[in-house]
C-alpha distance (Angstrom), angle and dihedral (degrees) to the residues before:
residue distance angle dihedral
M1 . . .
S2 3.80 . .
S3 3.77 120.0 .
I4 3.75 123.0 -134.1
E5 3.80 112.8 -122.2
P6 3.81 113.8 -131.8
Q7 3.76 112.6 -108.9
G8 3.76 123.9 -135.9
S9 3.79 129.2 -133.6
R10 3.78 122.2 -71.9
Q11 3.81 111.1 -81.5
R12 3.81 118.2 -103.3
D13 3.82 116.4 -119.4
S14 3.81 90.3 -122.4
D15 3.83 90.5 57.2
R16 3.80 95.9 49.1
K17 3.82 119.3 113.4
T18 3.80 92.8 -156.4
R19 3.77 135.6 37.9
V20 3.80 120.6 -84.1
H21 3.84 110.8 -95.2
L22 3.81 116.4 -106.3
S23 3.79 122.3 -135.0
V24 3.82 120.7 -113.4
Y25 3.81 90.5 -106.4
D26 3.80 94.7 52.2
R27 3.81 90.8 46.3
S28 3.80 95.8 51.7
K29 3.82 108.3 26.3
F30 3.86 97.8 95.7
I31 3.78 94.4 41.1
L32 3.82 88.7 50.6
L33 3.82 91.0 49.4
F34 3.81 92.6 51.5
V35 3.82 91.5 47.6
I36 3.80 91.0 51.4
V37 3.81 90.7 50.5
Y38 3.80 90.1 48.9
F39 3.83 93.2 53.3
V40 3.82 92.2 45.2
L41 3.82 88.7 55.2
V42 3.80 90.6 49.6
W43 3.82 89.8 49.9
A44 3.85 90.4 50.2
A45 3.82 90.7 51.2
L46 3.80 92.0 50.6
A47 3.81 91.2 47.5
D48 3.83 92.1 53.1
N49 3.83 95.3 47.8
P50 3.84 114.6 32.5
L51 3.80 90.0 -175.6
L52 3.79 91.9 60.6
S53 3.80 114.6 101.8
V54 3.78 122.7 -134.4
G55 3.78 92.5 -111.6
D56 3.81 92.3 50.3
A57 3.85 89.5 48.4
F58 3.81 90.9 54.1
N59 3.84 90.9 47.1
E60 3.83 92.2 48.8
I61 3.84 94.1 49.5
T62 3.80 91.0 45.1
R63 3.84 89.9 51.7
T64 3.83 97.1 43.3
R65 3.81 98.1 36.8
T66 3.81 101.0 43.5
W67 3.80 91.2 140.5
L68 3.85 88.6 65.6
L69 3.83 90.9 58.2
I70 3.79 89.5 46.4
L71 3.82 89.4 55.4
V72 3.80 90.1 49.5
V73 3.80 91.3 50.8
I74 3.83 92.2 47.1
E75 3.84 90.6 50.6
I76 3.82 90.9 48.1
L77 3.84 91.1 51.0
R78 3.80 89.4 47.1
Q79 3.78 92.4 52.7
M80 3.78 91.0 45.9
H81 3.78 88.4 54.1
F82 3.81 90.3 51.6
L83 3.82 91.4 47.2
V84 3.81 93.8 52.4
S85 3.84 90.3 46.1
E86 3.81 88.9 53.2
I87 3.82 91.9 52.2
A88 3.83 108.5 30.8
A89 3.79 115.8 56.3
P90 3.90 94.7 -167.7
Y91 3.82 92.4 54.6
H92 3.80 90.9 48.4
G93 3.81 89.9 48.0
I94 3.83 92.1 53.5
W95 3.78 91.7 49.1
Q96 3.79 90.9 49.0
K97 3.79 91.1 49.6
Y98 3.81 99.3 50.5
F99 3.80 102.3 29.0
Q100 3.80 98.8 36.3
A101 3.84 90.1 112.7
V102 3.81 90.9 66.5
D103 3.82 93.8 53.3
F104 3.80 90.7 42.9
A105 3.81 91.1 53.2
L106 3.79 91.4 49.5
H107 3.82 94.9 46.6
R108 3.77 92.3 51.3
L109 3.80 84.5 77.9
S110 3.83 116.5 79.7
D111 3.78 120.0 -103.2
W112 3.83 91.2 -111.3
T113 3.86 92.6 51.0
R114 3.80 92.9 48.1
Y115 3.83 89.3 48.4
R116 3.83 91.4 53.2
L117 3.84 92.4 45.5
S118 3.82 90.8 51.2
R119 3.80 90.5 50.5
V120 3.82 91.1 51.5
I121 3.84 93.2 48.4
K122 3.82 91.8 48.1
A123 3.77 91.0 48.9
M124 3.82 91.4 51.1
I125 3.83 91.4 50.5
F126 3.82 90.4 49.5
I127 3.83 92.3 49.4
A128 3.79 91.3 47.7
L129 3.82 93.4 51.9
L130 3.81 89.9 44.5
A131 3.81 89.8 53.8
V132 3.79 91.1 51.8
V133 3.80 91.8 50.4
L134 3.84 92.4 47.2
G135 3.82 90.1 47.4
A136 3.80 89.7 55.2
I137 3.81 91.2 48.3
Y138 3.85 97.5 45.6
K139 3.84 95.1 35.3
E140 3.81 89.1 -124.7
T141 3.75 135.2 116.2
P142 3.83 112.3 -77.8
V143 3.83 93.2 -110.9
R144 3.84 93.9 49.2
A145 3.80 91.9 44.4
L146 3.78 90.1 53.6
F147 3.79 90.0 58.9
L148 3.83 93.0 44.9
A149 3.84 91.8 57.6
P150 3.86 95.9 78.6
S151 3.82 91.0 55.0
A152 3.79 90.8 53.8
L153 3.78 90.4 48.0
W154 3.84 89.7 50.4
R155 3.80 91.0 54.5
A156 3.78 91.2 51.2
L157 3.81 93.1 49.0
P158 3.83 97.3 95.9
M159 3.77 92.0 58.1
L160 3.81 92.8 41.3
G161 3.82 89.7 47.3
Q162 3.78 91.9 55.6
L163 3.78 91.1 50.3
L164 3.78 92.8 47.0
F165 3.83 91.6 46.6
G166 3.81 90.5 54.5
V167 3.80 91.1 49.4
F168 3.80 94.7 45.3
F169 3.81 92.0 45.4
V170 3.80 90.6 60.1
I171 3.80 90.9 44.3
I172 3.79 92.1 48.7
Q173 3.80 91.3 51.5
F174 3.82 92.4 54.9
G175 3.80 91.7 39.5
A176 3.82 92.8 51.7
M177 3.79 92.1 47.8
F178 3.81 93.9 50.6
W179 3.83 90.5 42.4
F180 3.80 91.7 57.8
L181 3.82 91.8 43.7
S182 3.80 91.0 52.3
R183 3.80 92.6 56.4
G184 3.82 123.3 95.6
G185 3.75 135.9 38.0
V186 3.83 93.2 80.3
D187 3.81 122.0 91.9
T188 3.79 123.1 -171.9
Y189 3.81 122.2 -153.9
F190 3.78 118.2 -170.9
P191 3.81 123.0 -144.4
D192 3.83 94.4 -95.7
D193 3.82 89.9 53.3
I194 3.82 95.6 58.5
R195 3.81 117.3 77.9
T196 3.82 98.1 163.1
R197 3.80 116.8 113.9
F198 3.78 135.7 177.4
T199 3.81 88.7 -97.2
D200 3.84 87.1 67.2
V201 3.81 91.3 60.0
W202 3.80 111.1 81.8
G203 3.76 132.4 -172.4
Q204 3.83 98.4 19.1
D205 3.76 103.3 81.8
H206 3.81 94.3 137.6
V207 3.83 91.0 59.8
L208 3.82 94.3 42.6
N209 3.80 91.0 54.4
R210 3.81 90.1 58.6
I211 3.80 93.2 43.6
R212 3.83 89.6 54.0
E213 3.78 87.0 63.2
N214 3.80 91.6 56.0
L215 3.78 90.8 50.3
L216 3.80 91.1 49.8
F217 3.80 89.8 58.5
L218 3.81 90.3 45.2
E219 3.81 91.0 54.3
K220 3.84 95.9 38.8
P221 3.80 107.8 24.0
E222 3.78 92.4 164.6
E223 3.81 89.5 70.8
I224 3.78 89.1 76.2
E225 3.82 104.1 18.7
K226 3.81 93.9 60.6
H227 3.79 87.7 61.3
G228 3.80 94.1 51.5
G229 3.80 98.7 -95.3
Y230 3.79 132.0 114.4
V231 3.77 134.2 -127.4
P232 3.84 113.3 -100.0
G233 3.77 103.4 -116.8
G234 3.81 103.7 -176.7
I235 3.82 134.2 58.5
L236 3.82 128.2 -178.0
L237 3.78 118.0 -159.5
W238 3.76 111.0 -166.6
G239 3.76 132.9 172.0
P240 3.79 143.5 97.3
P241 3.81 119.4 -33.1
G242 3.79 117.5 -86.9
T243 3.79 98.2 25.7
G244 3.80 94.7 118.4
K245 3.80 106.3 -93.8
T246 3.80 95.3 137.0
L247 3.80 91.3 43.6
M248 3.81 89.9 52.9
A249 3.80 92.6 52.6
E250 3.79 90.9 49.1
S251 3.83 91.1 48.7
M252 3.85 89.5 53.1
A253 3.78 90.6 60.8
G254 3.83 90.3 44.4
E255 3.79 92.8 51.3
T256 3.82 95.2 47.8
G257 3.81 97.1 41.5
K258 3.81 89.3 -129.6
P259 3.81 127.7 134.0
F260 3.80 115.0 -87.9
V261 3.85 117.9 -141.8
F262 3.80 114.3 -164.7
V263 3.80 115.6 -159.3
D264 3.80 112.5 -156.5
P265 3.86 114.4 -129.9
G266 3.80 91.3 -121.3
A267 3.78 95.8 44.7
F268 3.81 93.9 106.8
T269 3.83 97.2 43.4
N270 3.79 104.9 103.6
M271 3.74 140.4 162.7
F272 3.81 98.5 -132.5
F273 3.78 129.0 58.0
G274 3.80 113.0 -106.8
V275 3.80 98.6 21.1
G276 3.80 90.9 101.7
V277 3.79 90.0 53.5
L278 3.79 90.5 52.0
K279 3.80 90.0 50.6
V280 3.80 91.2 52.5
K281 3.80 92.2 49.4
S282 3.84 91.7 45.9
L283 3.82 91.0 48.0
F284 3.78 94.8 53.4
R285 3.80 93.0 44.2
K286 3.80 86.7 57.0
L287 3.81 91.2 46.4
R288 3.82 91.8 52.0
K289 3.78 91.8 50.7
L290 3.81 92.8 48.5
A291 3.81 90.8 45.6
L292 3.82 91.8 54.6
R293 3.79 93.4 44.5
Y294 3.81 99.2 46.0
G295 3.81 100.8 24.5
G296 3.80 92.8 -110.8
V297 3.78 144.4 6.9
V298 3.83 136.9 -148.1
V299 3.82 117.1 -140.2
F300 3.79 119.3 -169.6
F301 3.83 124.8 -160.1
D302 3.80 106.8 -163.3
E303 3.82 117.3 -156.0
A304 3.80 90.7 9.7
D305 3.83 90.6 -174.6
S306 3.83 86.4 77.9
L307 3.80 87.0 73.2
G308 3.78 87.2 74.3
N309 3.75 135.4 -144.0
R310 3.81 124.4 -90.8
G311 3.81 91.3 -147.4
M312 3.82 97.3 54.1
A313 3.75 130.1 90.3
P314 3.79 115.1 -87.0
S315 3.74 94.7 -128.7
G316 3.74 141.4 25.9
G317 3.75 124.5 61.3
Q318 3.72 128.9 -175.7
Q319 3.74 111.3 -44.7
R320 3.77 95.2 -140.2
A321 3.79 96.4 140.3
D322 3.78 90.3 76.3
R323 3.80 107.2 83.6
Q324 3.78 92.5 -150.3
N325 3.82 88.9 70.2
V326 3.81 93.4 54.5
P327 3.84 111.0 95.6
A328 3.80 115.1 -111.6
I329 3.80 94.1 -121.2
F330 3.79 88.7 73.7
G331 3.77 98.4 43.2
T332 3.77 109.4 40.0
S333 3.72 136.7 101.8
C334 3.81 92.1 -95.3
H335 3.80 99.0 42.8
G336 3.82 86.8 -127.5
G337 3.81 97.2 -158.2
S338 3.81 97.9 53.2
Y339 3.79 96.7 88.0
L340 3.84 92.4 49.1
S341 3.77 124.1 89.1
P342 3.82 113.2 -97.1
S343 3.83 91.0 -112.5
T344 3.81 91.8 53.9
A345 3.79 92.5 44.5
S346 3.83 90.7 49.5
M347 3.81 89.7 49.4
L348 3.81 91.4 50.3
L349 3.81 91.2 49.2
R350 3.78 91.7 49.7
E351 3.79 94.0 47.5
S352 3.78 91.4 47.8
F353 3.79 91.2 54.8
V354 3.81 92.2 47.4
V355 3.80 93.4 48.3
G356 3.79 92.0 43.2
G357 3.77 91.8 52.5
A358 3.79 93.3 -120.1
A359 3.76 95.1 125.7
G360 3.76 86.8 99.7
G361 3.74 129.3 179.6
G362 3.73 130.1 -50.2
M363 3.74 134.7 -88.7
G364 3.75 92.0 -92.2
G365 3.77 118.4 -147.2
G366 3.76 94.4 -18.8
G367 3.77 100.4 -162.3
G368 3.79 93.0 24.5
M369 3.75 136.3 -94.5
G370 3.78 112.6 -35.1
T371 3.81 97.3 10.5
L372 3.79 96.0 97.0
Q373 3.81 90.5 42.0
A374 3.82 90.4 53.1
L375 3.78 90.5 49.2
L376 3.81 91.2 49.9
T377 3.82 90.2 51.2
E378 3.81 92.5 50.9
L379 3.81 91.2 47.9
S380 3.81 94.5 46.6
G381 3.82 94.1 80.5
L382 3.82 97.5 -117.7
K383 3.79 99.4 139.6
K384 3.78 119.7 -173.4
P385 3.87 120.2 -148.5
R386 3.80 111.4 -77.6
G387 3.81 123.0 -115.4
F388 3.81 134.5 26.0
L389 3.78 95.5 -108.0
N390 3.79 90.5 48.6
R391 3.81 94.1 48.7
V392 3.79 102.3 37.6
L393 3.79 110.2 20.5
R394 3.81 97.0 45.2
R395 3.82 90.4 47.9
T396 3.82 90.7 48.6
L397 3.78 90.1 52.9
G398 3.80 89.6 49.4
M399 3.82 93.2 -108.7
R400 3.80 125.5 134.7
P401 3.85 112.0 -109.4
K402 3.79 116.3 -116.2
N403 3.80 114.8 -100.8
P404 3.82 114.8 -104.0
P405 3.83 117.9 -104.7
K406 3.78 121.4 -108.2
Y407 3.75 106.9 -92.8
R408 3.82 113.5 -148.3
I409 3.80 100.0 -145.8
L410 3.78 119.3 157.5
V411 3.81 110.3 -160.4
V412 3.79 114.8 -157.5
M413 3.80 122.5 -175.2
A414 3.79 128.9 -175.7
T415 3.79 129.5 -164.7
N416 3.76 141.3 150.9
M417 3.82 90.5 -152.3
P418 3.84 105.9 59.0
E419 3.79 90.4 161.4
A420 3.81 88.8 66.8
L421 3.82 93.4 60.7
D422 3.78 120.6 101.3
E423 3.78 113.2 -103.6
A424 3.80 91.6 -130.8
L425 3.81 89.8 57.5
L426 3.79 91.6 58.3
R427 3.78 98.7 50.4
P428 3.86 118.8 115.1
G429 3.76 111.3 -89.9
R430 3.78 91.2 43.9
I431 3.80 103.4 41.2
D432 3.78 105.8 14.3
R433 3.77 100.4 172.5
M434 3.81 132.7 32.0
Y435 3.80 120.7 -165.7
R436 3.79 125.9 -173.6
V437 3.78 111.1 -135.5
G438 3.80 97.5 -161.0
Y439 3.77 135.4 168.9
P440 3.79 109.9 -53.6
S441 3.79 119.1 -108.1
K442 3.79 121.3 -113.8
A443 3.78 91.1 -92.1
G444 3.81 88.8 50.3
R445 3.81 91.6 49.0
V446 3.83 90.3 50.3
R447 3.79 90.2 51.1
T448 3.82 91.4 47.1
Y449 3.83 92.5 49.5
E450 3.79 89.9 48.9
G451 3.81 91.1 50.8
Y452 3.80 95.1 51.8
L453 3.80 94.9 39.2
A454 3.83 89.1 53.5
K455 3.80 87.9 64.9
V456 3.83 93.2 58.4
S457 3.79 137.7 42.7
H458 3.81 112.9 -95.3
S459 3.80 143.0 155.1
L460 3.80 99.0 -148.1
S461 3.81 116.3 134.5
A462 3.80 125.0 -139.4
D463 3.79 90.2 -102.8
E464 3.78 91.7 52.7
I465 3.80 91.5 50.3
D466 3.79 89.0 49.8
K467 3.81 90.0 50.2
L468 3.78 90.4 47.6
A469 3.81 90.3 53.9
T470 3.84 88.8 49.6
I471 3.82 95.7 52.8
T472 3.84 92.5 47.2
P473 3.79 100.3 56.1
Y474 3.79 99.0 160.8
A475 3.80 98.2 36.4
T476 3.81 116.0 138.6
G477 3.78 127.4 -155.2
A478 3.79 90.1 -97.5
T479 3.83 94.5 51.1
I480 3.81 91.9 45.7
K481 3.82 90.7 51.8
D482 3.80 90.3 47.7
T483 3.83 92.6 48.1
I484 3.79 92.6 51.9
N485 3.79 90.5 47.4
E486 3.83 91.2 49.7
A487 3.82 89.7 49.3
L488 3.82 89.5 52.8
I489 3.82 89.9 50.7
T490 3.81 89.5 50.5
A491 3.83 91.0 50.8
I492 3.81 93.1 48.6
R493 3.83 90.1 47.7
N494 3.81 87.2 56.8
G495 3.80 92.7 49.7
R496 3.81 98.0 -99.8
T497 3.80 134.3 112.0
S498 3.81 97.7 -160.2
I499 3.80 123.4 78.5
T500 3.81 118.2 -125.7
W501 3.77 132.4 -169.1
P502 3.84 95.3 -98.4
D503 3.84 88.9 52.3
V504 3.77 90.6 56.4
V505 3.81 93.5 46.1
K506 3.80 92.3 48.9
A507 3.78 90.7 47.9
K508 3.80 91.0 50.3
Q509 3.82 91.7 51.9
L510 3.78 92.1 46.0
K511 3.80 92.7 51.9
E512 3.79 95.1 44.5
L513 3.81 100.1 41.2
G514 3.80 103.3 20.2
P515 3.78 123.2 -132.9
P516 3.83 113.3 -41.2
E517 3.79 116.3 -114.0
D518 3.77 115.1 -107.9
V519 3.82 95.5 -119.1
E520 3.84 133.3 121.2
Y521 3.78 124.0 -141.5
I522 3.73 120.7 -132.8
E523 3.77 107.3 -106.6
R524 3.79 99.9 -104.6
E525 3.81 92.1 46.7
R526 3.81 91.4 48.1
H527 3.82 88.7 54.3
A528 3.83 92.4 47.8
V529 3.80 91.9 50.7
A530 3.83 91.3 47.0
V531 3.85 91.5 50.7
H532 3.80 90.0 47.8
E533 3.82 93.0 53.4
A534 3.81 92.8 39.5
C535 3.81 89.5 58.4
H536 3.81 90.5 53.3
A537 3.81 92.0 46.8
V538 3.82 96.9 46.4
M539 3.79 91.9 46.6
A540 3.84 91.1 48.4
H541 3.84 90.2 48.2
R542 3.81 93.0 50.3
V543 3.81 105.2 39.7
R544 3.78 109.7 20.5
Q545 3.81 118.3 77.8
H546 3.84 100.1 161.2
M547 3.80 92.3 64.5
A548 3.79 132.4 47.8
I549 3.78 125.3 -151.4
D550 3.79 110.7 -106.8
L551 3.78 99.5 -176.4
A552 3.78 143.4 -26.3
T553 3.76 123.7 -149.0
I554 3.81 142.3 169.1
E555 3.82 93.6 -167.2
K556 3.75 107.7 123.1
G557 3.76 116.4 -114.7
S558 3.81 132.9 -171.6
D559 3.83 94.1 -80.5
Y560 3.80 106.2 10.9
L561 3.81 140.8 54.8
G562 3.77 94.3 -149.5
M563 3.77 141.3 -23.1
V564 3.79 147.4 -164.3
A565 3.81 109.8 -142.4
S566 3.80 120.9 -161.7
I567 3.80 134.6 -167.9
P568 3.81 133.8 -164.4
P569 3.84 110.3 -109.0
D570 3.82 91.1 -151.0
D571 3.80 137.0 33.0
Q572 3.81 101.6 -99.4
F573 3.79 124.8 175.5
T574 3.82 102.6 -175.1
R575 3.81 131.4 56.4
W576 3.80 128.0 -151.3
R577 3.81 135.9 -150.0
T578 3.79 93.2 -110.1
E579 3.78 89.9 52.6
Y580 3.79 93.1 52.1
E581 3.79 90.3 46.9
S582 3.78 89.8 53.4
D583 3.82 88.5 51.0
I584 3.80 88.8 53.5
L585 3.80 91.1 48.4
V586 3.80 89.6 54.0
S587 3.81 90.0 49.1
L588 3.82 93.6 48.5
A589 3.81 93.0 45.1
S590 3.83 90.5 84.2
L591 3.83 92.8 56.3
A592 3.79 94.1 42.4
G593 3.82 92.2 44.4
E594 3.78 96.6 48.3
R595 3.79 91.7 48.5
M596 3.82 90.7 47.5
F597 3.80 98.0 46.0
F598 3.84 97.1 36.5
N599 3.80 100.8 45.4
G600 3.80 98.1 -101.0
D601 3.82 95.5 -40.4
N602 3.78 123.1 121.7
S603 3.81 137.3 -179.4
S604 3.80 131.3 -122.4
G605 3.79 87.6 -111.6
V606 3.82 90.1 87.7
S607 3.82 91.9 67.9
G608 3.80 94.3 92.9
D609 3.80 90.5 46.1
L610 3.80 90.9 52.6
E611 3.80 91.9 47.8
S612 3.80 93.0 52.7
A613 3.80 91.6 45.3
T614 3.81 92.4 48.7
T615 3.79 93.3 47.4
I616 3.81 92.9 50.9
A617 3.81 91.0 46.0
S618 3.81 90.5 49.3
L619 3.77 92.0 53.4
M620 3.80 91.4 45.5
E621 3.79 92.3 52.3
G622 3.79 99.5 37.7
H623 3.81 107.5 27.9
W624 3.78 117.1 16.1
G625 3.80 102.3 47.1
M626 3.83 91.5 -118.9
G627 3.81 97.6 121.2
S628 3.76 139.2 68.0
T629 3.82 94.0 -72.1
I630 3.79 134.2 50.7
S631 3.81 105.1 -148.8
S632 3.82 119.4 99.6
H633 3.76 115.7 -116.8
A634 3.79 89.7 -154.2
S635 3.84 91.0 58.0
N636 3.78 91.0 45.7
R637 3.80 89.4 56.4
R638 3.79 93.2 42.8
F639 3.80 93.9 52.2
E640 3.83 93.9 36.2
I641 3.78 91.9 -119.8
G642 3.80 107.5 171.8
S643 3.80 93.8 16.2
P644 3.82 119.5 117.4
G645 3.78 107.1 -74.5
G646 3.81 91.1 10.8
A647 3.79 128.6 138.5
K648 3.81 95.3 -83.9
G649 3.79 101.2 24.2
G650 3.80 120.5 -135.7
S651 3.78 120.3 100.9
S652 3.81 135.6 -70.5
K653 3.81 86.9 -128.2
E654 3.81 90.6 62.8
L655 3.79 91.0 47.8
R656 3.81 92.0 51.3
G657 3.79 89.5 46.1
A658 3.82 91.6 52.4
L659 3.80 90.7 47.6
G660 3.81 90.5 48.9
N661 3.80 91.3 50.6
R662 3.80 91.9 51.3
I663 3.82 90.8 49.1
E664 3.81 91.6 49.0
D665 3.82 91.3 48.7
H666 3.80 91.6 49.0
L667 3.81 92.4 49.4
S668 3.79 92.3 45.7
V669 3.78 91.2 55.4
L670 3.79 92.0 48.3
L671 3.84 91.3 46.3
K672 3.79 89.9 56.6
Q673 3.79 89.6 48.3
A674 3.80 90.3 50.6
E675 3.82 90.6 50.8
K676 3.81 90.5 51.8
I677 3.79 93.4 49.7
L678 3.82 93.0 48.4
K679 3.81 91.7 48.9
E680 3.80 88.9 53.8
N681 3.79 89.8 50.3
R682 3.80 100.3 38.1
S683 3.80 94.9 127.2
Q684 3.84 91.7 49.5
V685 3.82 91.4 52.2
L686 3.83 92.1 51.6
A687 3.81 90.6 43.9
L688 3.80 92.2 52.5
A689 3.82 91.2 44.4
H690 3.81 88.3 54.1
A691 3.82 90.9 49.8
L692 3.83 91.1 50.4
E693 3.81 91.7 49.5
T694 3.77 88.8 49.6
F695 3.82 101.2 43.6
K696 3.85 100.4 18.2
T697 3.84 92.4 -151.7
L698 3.80 125.9 45.8
S699 3.82 129.9 -177.5
G700 3.75 119.6 -127.6
E701 3.80 89.7 -104.3
D702 3.80 91.1 54.6
V703 3.80 92.0 47.3
S704 3.80 89.3 55.8
A705 3.81 90.3 45.2
V706 3.80 92.5 55.6
I707 3.81 93.8 45.8
E708 3.83 93.9 46.9
G709 3.83 94.9 36.6
V710 3.81 97.1 -122.0
Q711 3.81 136.5 124.1
G712 3.81 113.7 -77.1
S713 3.80 132.6 -167.1
I714 3.83 91.9 -90.9
V715 3.81 107.7 -4.7
D716 3.80 123.2 61.5
G717 3.78 106.0 -140.8
R718 3.80 96.7 -174.3
P719 3.85 95.6 91.3
Y720 3.80 88.2 61.3
K721 3.80 88.5 68.7
N722 3.80 89.5 60.8
K723 3.81 109.2 104.5
A724 3.81 93.3 -152.0
F725 3.80 91.5 53.6
L726 3.82 91.1 46.6
A727 3.81 88.2 52.1
K728 3.82 88.9 56.5
I729 3.77 90.8 49.9
E730 3.83 89.9 50.7
R731 3.81 91.4 51.6
Y732 3.77 90.7 50.3
H733 3.81 90.3 50.6
K734 3.81 91.3 52.2
A735 3.80 90.0 50.1
A736 3.81 90.0 49.3
L737 3.82 88.9 49.0
V738 3.80 90.9 55.2
A739 3.82 90.4 46.0
H740 3.83 89.0 50.0
R741 3.81 90.8 53.0
D742 3.81 95.4 45.0
H743 3.84 96.7 34.5
Q744 3.79 91.1 -121.9
T745 3.79 138.0 123.7
P746 3.85 115.6 -86.5
D747 3.78 111.9 -101.4
V748 3.81 91.5 -144.8
V749 3.80 121.5 74.9
I750 3.79 116.4 -128.6
P751 3.82 109.9 -99.8
T752 3.79 116.8 -108.2
L753 3.79 128.2 -137.6
K754 3.81 115.8 -116.1
């Protein structure tokens, strides 16, 4: 096997022993020009005298234009000299030794000056040869013929004008069509039009503090440029929808007093190839003009993921329209994800899509081929000289174009899908800073509620606002605004103009659960649904401390028969094994409870609960180190450990089987634990089921009141401590159990509270 020798760096011209090799074009361009002039003169001689033969024409031009042959010979000798210097090092060394003064004198001039001198000399040679050719054509002296050429051109202008008009007419048609197609999708707001300020953005103070720094450099760029730095020109705001990203971008323009340019998400989606590129070019021309006029400009790309990703598949997308791809925990009779924390529910949804293969392809090119590339080029900082006269005329005259000014353009992008953005778009120099605009903290939610409540009439106390912020842990600015507006609508519907606490609670339930369907359960099914939800609620009350019950209901919604919704009482950013096990216990409580209260029978409504429990147990065993083994199942799959030919041999089927067995064992242990807890709290389950059948919907406070037998906000739980009343509830349950078995109506009426 031969080894490849390492190569050194390219040799410097000063270290070369021979001359640098010329290209074929540089070696032959002057000879070719002289030959063309020679043949044109021969053609002119033949045209003037039809009786002249070709040989005689060549002899006549050779005799009368001897200087042209001399130039050809000189150029040939010059090229031979260059060729020998490129091959023979001694010859090149002698030339350098005795004629070094000539090269030294030439190189004392700057590169730019020598370039301009060479252009002038070449132009003079071209004009001289043109004069000779025109003299032969017009039978005049070369100088006089050169001055006669414009008059001949003037006479030919009508015909040339017609040809040019036809060409330009076609070009104008296409240009006008593409010009009209490239309009739209970009809205410009001038400083007087923007009234939004940072004080209008609530709950995101940590992000605003960093953004203020960007605006400081936009207003006073010399603060960083005088020390050798550069002004950060790109910001990415990413996070869940409704958290205030667009409002932040608008407030930036309001704070700086600069124009605000809003780019619509679909601005670069076009029917024809190249229109998106034209839109990008047009957009940045407008930005540069605004930046020069106002000293800066803020441009905002909303839903930046619509720009696409060059590395993603051109078609596909998540196939979420098909209901078979939606995990069962979000479409079953129990609404199995409602009692989980939003973070856990989101994780389950994501894992279900990944496992189900619904992750799909990417967004493709977004705005079309070339649009994203054009945007990347404009954002890269490569600025060409400004103005046609500056770029073209100055270069034509051999003058260096003026450097472009420093455009103060702050590019702000917002997305809730940062993973869909092209990697090249996020590199420093284009997007210099990335800020996550997440769910506001409790203090931020309190401030946001106070801000929106200040705009309406209300009777909520500070404690009630604090409680409202607590029971809406993942509320964004948009959802808070919508909740307050819905509460105002509820108050007006009831003949009031001031919002009260019940209005806010009802609005919250309506937004989270949707309006209940106007249907009535048959009695035995109502009791079964109530027992199912009571098992969830009692288990959550007994074993789960990191979540608090928000509400329990058996009112049928669009995709559930009943639910127990929970919320985190505090802002918590880590999760523990015991917490996940308590989540699994709450999920398994429905299966354990239905089997216990219905003599081993259970409904299909537990399917979503089992899916959520299995998914959490799978992640505990295979990913989070919360099971009986330590290794990560994800790493095993990534490195093909256990696959045929893998690092440890065996088969991936055996690994999956072992993981499945561990998950089943874990769930079996927790199911037995759930059965034990429910047996110990049998009377509390039946008491809560009775309360749900009576009131249909209970708040978390009322659920706790029924379980503990104390007074709640609406429900008095003390009668449920009465043994005689509990005996009546037990008799009703047995009658409902018989009715369930025989598909009849219970022969015992549900007990009533006195």
